[in-house]
MARZA-700097 format. One line per field, with one value per residue: residue number from 0; x, y, z of N, C-alpha, C in turn; residue in three letters. Coordinates in Angstrom, 1 decimal, padded with zeros to 4 digits, always signed. Example, Ala and Ser with C-alpha at 12.3 -4.5 7.8 and 13.67 -1.06 7.14 Angstrom:
BEGIN
torse: c(0_1)
n_x: c(+013.2_+012.8)
n_y: c(-005.7_-002.2)
n_z: c(+007.8_+007.1)
ca_x: c(+012.3_+013.7)
ca_y: c(-004.5_-001.1)
ca_z: c(+007.8_+007.1)
c_x: c(+013.2_+012.9)
c_y: c(-003.3_+000.0)
c_z: c(+007.8_+007.9)
nuse: c(ALA_SER)
This chain:
BEGIN
torse: c(0_1_2_3_4_5_6_7_8_9_10_11_12_13_14_15_16_17_18_19_20_21_22_23_24_25_26_27_28_29_30_31_32_33_34_35_36_37_38_39_40_41_42_43_44_45_46_47_48_49_50_51_52_53_54_55_56_57_58_59_60_61_62_63_64_65_66_67_68_69_70_71_72_73_74_75_76_77_78_79_80_81_82_83_84_85_86_87_88_89_90_91_92_93_94_95_96_97_98_99_100_101_102_103_104)
n_x: c(-047.5_-049.3_-051.2_-052.0_-055.2_-055.9_-057.8_-057.6_-055.0_-055.2_-055.8_-053.6_-051.0_-047.9_-045.0_-041.8_-038.8_-037.0_-034.1_-033.9_-035.3_-033.6_-031.3_-032.2_-032.7_-030.0_-028.7_-030.0_-029.3_-026.6_-026.6_-027.6_-029.9_-032.9_-034.0_-036.2_-037.5_-039.6_-040.2_-039.3_-036.6_-035.8_-034.3_-036.2_-036.2_-035.4_-034.8_-036.1_-038.8_-039.9_-040.0_-037.7_-035.4_-033.3_-032.2_-029.5_-028.5_-026.2_-023.4_-020.2_-018.5_-020.3_-021.7_-019.6_-019.0_-021.5_-021.7_-019.5_-020.3_-022.7_-021.7_-020.9_-023.2_-024.3_-025.9_-028.5_-028.1_-025.8_-024.7_-022.4_-020.7_-018.1_-018.6_-020.4_-022.3_-024.2_-026.4_-024.4_-022.1_-019.5_-020.6_-021.4_-020.5_-022.8_-023.9_-024.5_-024.6_-023.0_-023.6_-025.1_-025.9_-027.0_-028.9_-030.0_-032.1)
n_y: c(+115.2_+113.1_+110.2_+106.8_+105.4_+102.5_+100.6_+101.2_+100.4_+097.6_+096.9_+097.3_+096.3_+094.8_+096.9_+097.7_+096.3_+097.5_+097.6_+097.5_+099.9_+101.7_+101.4_+102.2_+104.9_+105.6_+105.2_+107.2_+109.5_+109.4_+110.3_+108.5_+106.6_+104.6_+101.6_+099.1_+097.7_+095.9_+095.0_+094.4_+093.0_+090.1_+087.2_+084.2_+083.4_+085.6_+087.9_+090.3_+089.7_+089.1_+091.4_+092.2_+093.3_+095.8_+097.8_+099.8_+102.7_+105.1_+107.4_+105.9_+106.3_+106.8_+104.3_+102.5_+103.5_+103.1_+100.3_+099.5_+100.4_+098.9_+096.3_+096.1_+095.8_+093.3_+092.0_+089.9_+089.3_+090.5_+092.1_+093.2_+094.2_+092.0_+090.8_+088.7_+087.9_+085.6_+084.9_+085.5_+084.3_+083.8_+083.7_+082.5_+084.4_+086.8_+087.9_+091.2_+093.2_+095.4_+098.1_+098.8_+098.3_+095.5_+094.8_+093.0_+092.2)
n_z: c(-025.4_-027.5_-026.9_-028.0_-028.2_-026.3_-027.4_-030.1_-030.6_-030.5_-033.0_-034.5_-036.7_-037.7_-037.7_-036.4_-035.1_-032.3_-032.7_-035.5_-036.2_-034.9_-036.4_-039.0_-038.4_-037.8_-040.3_-041.9_-040.4_-041.0_-043.6_-045.5_-047.4_-047.4_-048.9_-050.1_-047.7_-047.1_-049.6_-053.0_-055.2_-054.0_-052.5_-052.0_-049.3_-047.9_-045.3_-045.7_-046.5_-044.1_-042.8_-041.5_-042.5_-044.0_-046.8_-047.3_-048.8_-050.2_-050.4_-051.3_-049.1_-047.0_-047.0_-046.2_-043.7_-042.4_-042.6_-041.1_-038.6_-038.3_-038.1_-035.5_-034.1_-033.7_-035.8_-037.3_-040.0_-042.3_-045.2_-047.5_-050.2_-050.6_-048.2_-045.9_-043.3_-041.3_-038.9_-037.1_-038.1_-040.5_-043.9_-047.2_-050.2_-051.5_-054.5_-055.9_-054.0_-054.0_-054.1_-051.9_-048.4_-046.8_-044.1_-041.4_-038.6)
ca_x: c(-047.4_-050.5_-051.1_-053.0_-056.2_-055.6_-058.7_-057.0_-053.8_-055.6_-055.9_-052.3_-050.2_-046.6_-044.1_-040.4_-038.2_-036.2_-032.8_-034.1_-035.6_-032.4_-030.4_-032.8_-032.4_-028.6_-028.4_-030.5_-028.4_-025.3_-026.8_-028.0_-031.4_-033.4_-034.9_-036.5_-037.7_-040.5_-040.5_-038.1_-036.2_-035.0_-034.4_-037.5_-036.0_-034.8_-035.3_-037.0_-040.1_-040.3_-040.0_-036.6_-034.2_-033.4_-031.1_-029.0_-027.8_-025.5_-022.1_-019.3_-018.0_-021.4_-022.0_-018.6_-019.2_-022.6_-021.3_-018.6_-021.1_-023.6_-020.9_-020.8_-024.6_-024.7_-027.0_-028.8_-027.5_-025.1_-024.1_-021.9_-019.6_-017.7_-018.8_-021.7_-022.5_-025.5_-026.5_-023.1_-021.0_-019.3_-021.4_-020.9_-020.7_-024.0_-023.7_-025.6_-024.6_-021.9_-024.1_-025.9_-025.6_-028.2_-028.9_-031.2_-032.1)
ca_y: c(+114.1_+112.4_+108.7_+106.1_+104.6_+101.0_+099.9_+101.3_+099.6_+096.2_+096.6_+097.6_+095.1_+095.3_+097.6_+097.4_+096.1_+098.7_+097.6_+097.9_+101.3_+102.5_+101.3_+103.0_+106.3_+105.8_+105.4_+108.5_+110.5_+109.4_+110.8_+107.5_+106.4_+103.2_+101.0_+097.7_+097.1_+094.7_+094.7_+094.4_+091.8_+089.4_+085.7_+083.8_+083.2_+086.8_+088.6_+091.4_+089.3_+089.0_+092.8_+092.2_+093.7_+097.0_+098.0_+101.1_+103.3_+106.3_+107.5_+104.8_+106.6_+106.6_+102.9_+101.9_+103.9_+102.4_+098.9_+099.3_+100.6_+097.8_+095.1_+096.1_+095.7_+091.9_+091.7_+088.6_+089.2_+091.7_+091.8_+094.4_+093.8_+090.6_+090.4_+088.2_+087.1_+085.1_+084.3_+085.8_+083.5_+084.1_+083.0_+082.6_+085.7_+087.0_+089.0_+092.2_+094.0_+096.3_+099.5_+099.0_+097.5_+094.8_+094.6_+092.3_+091.8)
ca_z: c(-026.3_-027.6_-026.8_-028.8_-027.4_-026.3_-028.3_-031.5_-030.6_-030.7_-034.5_-035.1_-037.0_-038.3_-036.9_-036.6_-033.8_-031.9_-033.3_-036.9_-036.2_-034.6_-037.6_-040.0_-038.1_-037.9_-041.7_-042.3_-039.8_-041.7_-044.9_-046.4_-047.6_-047.2_-049.9_-049.9_-046.4_-047.2_-051.0_-053.9_-055.7_-053.0_-052.5_-051.4_-047.9_-047.4_-044.1_-046.1_-046.5_-042.7_-042.3_-040.6_-043.2_-044.8_-047.7_-047.1_-049.9_-050.0_-051.0_-050.9_-047.8_-046.1_-046.9_-045.5_-042.3_-041.8_-042.5_-039.9_-037.4_-038.2_-037.7_-034.0_-033.5_-033.7_-036.7_-037.7_-041.3_-042.8_-046.5_-048.2_-051.2_-050.5_-046.8_-045.6_-042.1_-041.1_-037.5_-036.4_-038.6_-042.0_-044.9_-048.6_-050.8_-052.2_-055.4_-056.0_-052.8_-054.2_-054.1_-050.8_-047.3_-046.4_-042.7_-040.8_-037.1)
c_x: c(-048.8_-050.3_-052.2_-053.9_-055.9_-056.5_-058.1_-055.8_-054.1_-055.6_-054.6_-051.5_-048.9_-045.8_-042.7_-039.7_-037.3_-034.8_-032.9_-034.4_-034.4_-031.4_-030.9_-032.5_-030.9_-028.2_-028.8_-029.6_-027.0_-025.4_-027.2_-029.5_-031.7_-034.2_-035.2_-036.6_-038.5_-040.9_-039.2_-037.7_-035.2_-035.2_-035.6_-037.4_-035.4_-035.6_-036.3_-038.5_-040.7_-040.4_-038.8_-035.3_-034.4_-032.1_-030.7_-028.2_-027.2_-024.2_-021.3_-018.8_-019.0_-021.6_-020.9_-018.7_-020.3_-022.3_-020.5_-019.4_-022.0_-022.9_-020.9_-022.1_-025.1_-026.0_-027.3_-028.2_-026.9_-024.4_-023.7_-020.7_-019.3_-018.0_-020.2_-021.6_-023.9_-025.5_-025.1_-021.9_-020.8_-020.1_-020.9_-021.3_-022.1_-023.9_-024.8_-025.6_-023.4_-022.3_-025.0_-025.5_-026.9_-028.0_-030.2_-031.0_-033.2)
c_y: c(+113.4_+110.9_+108.1_+105.3_+103.1_+100.2_+100.0_+100.5_+098.1_+095.9_+096.9_+096.3_+095.7_+095.9_+097.2_+097.3_+097.3_+098.8_+098.0_+099.4_+102.1_+102.5_+102.2_+104.5_+106.6_+106.0_+106.7_+109.6_+110.6_+109.9_+109.7_+107.5_+104.9_+102.8_+099.6_+097.2_+095.8_+094.4_+094.7_+093.1_+091.0_+087.9_+085.3_+083.7_+084.5_+087.3_+089.8_+091.0_+089.1_+090.4_+093.0_+092.8_+095.1_+097.0_+099.5_+101.6_+104.6_+106.4_+106.3_+105.0_+106.3_+105.1_+102.2_+102.3_+103.2_+100.9_+098.7_+099.5_+099.3_+096.5_+094.9_+095.9_+094.3_+091.7_+090.3_+088.3_+090.5_+091.3_+093.2_+094.0_+092.4_+090.0_+089.9_+087.4_+086.8_+084.4_+084.4_+085.0_+084.0_+083.2_+083.2_+084.0_+085.7_+088.1_+090.0_+093.2_+095.0_+097.8_+099.7_+098.0_+096.8_+094.5_+094.0_+092.1_+090.8)
c_z: c(-026.3_-027.6_-027.7_-027.9_-027.5_-027.2_-029.8_-031.6_-030.9_-032.2_-035.2_-035.4_-037.6_-037.3_-037.1_-035.2_-033.5_-032.5_-034.7_-037.0_-035.9_-035.8_-038.7_-039.7_-038.2_-039.4_-042.2_-041.7_-040.5_-043.2_-045.9_-046.6_-047.6_-048.4_-049.5_-048.5_-046.5_-048.6_-051.8_-054.4_-054.8_-053.1_-051.7_-049.8_-047.2_-046.2_-044.5_-046.1_-045.1_-042.1_-041.4_-041.2_-043.9_-045.7_-047.6_-048.2_-049.5_-050.7_-050.6_-049.4_-046.7_-045.9_-046.0_-044.0_-041.7_-041.7_-041.3_-038.6_-037.2_-037.7_-036.2_-033.3_-033.4_-034.5_-037.0_-039.1_-041.7_-044.1_-047.0_-049.0_-051.0_-049.1_-046.6_-044.3_-041.9_-039.7_-036.8_-036.9_-040.1_-042.8_-046.3_-049.2_-051.6_-053.2_-055.4_-054.8_-052.8_-053.9_-052.9_-049.7_-046.9_-044.9_-042.2_-039.3_-036.9)
nuse: c(MET_GLU_THR_ILE_ASP_PRO_ASP_ALA_LEU_ALA_ASP_VAL_THR_GLY_GLY_MET_ASN_PRO_LYS_MET_PHE_GLY_ALA_TRP_GLN_LYS_ALA_VAL_ASP_MET_GLY_GLY_ASN_ILE_SER_HIS_SER_ILE_GLU_GLY_PRO_HIS_TYR_PRO_THR_SER_PHE_HIS_TRP_GLN_GLY_ARG_ALA_ILE_ASP_VAL_HIS_GLY_SER_PRO_GLN_MET_ARG_GLN_GLN_PHE_PHE_SER_TRP_ALA_LYS_GLY_THR_LYS_PRO_GLU_GLU_LEU_ILE_TYR_GLN_ASN_TYR_HIS_SER_LEU_HIS_GLY_ARG_PRO_ALA_GLY_ARG_ILE_PRO_GLY_HIS_GLU_ASP_HIS_VAL_HIS_LEU_ALA_TYR)
């Protein structure tokens, strides 16, 4: 395995926290795909703008399976259909999440 020179690492910015990276991989392993990690049509205070959220698309069955899995990972925010949790608490419904699962850590 090749390593990155420490001097080169000093210039690296961005990245993804391990929980988010694991969720991304889990979604892909389940047959889903990711859109809108740090771009897209989002609320001004969205976790997307902080690089802390992804939107997961796939078949209805895949989305339900991923949503069920994500609920057990203690996300900072989770939105799917009529479900919305924020900071571990139920929150008001946010329209526009019928065709994807929004997940933030």
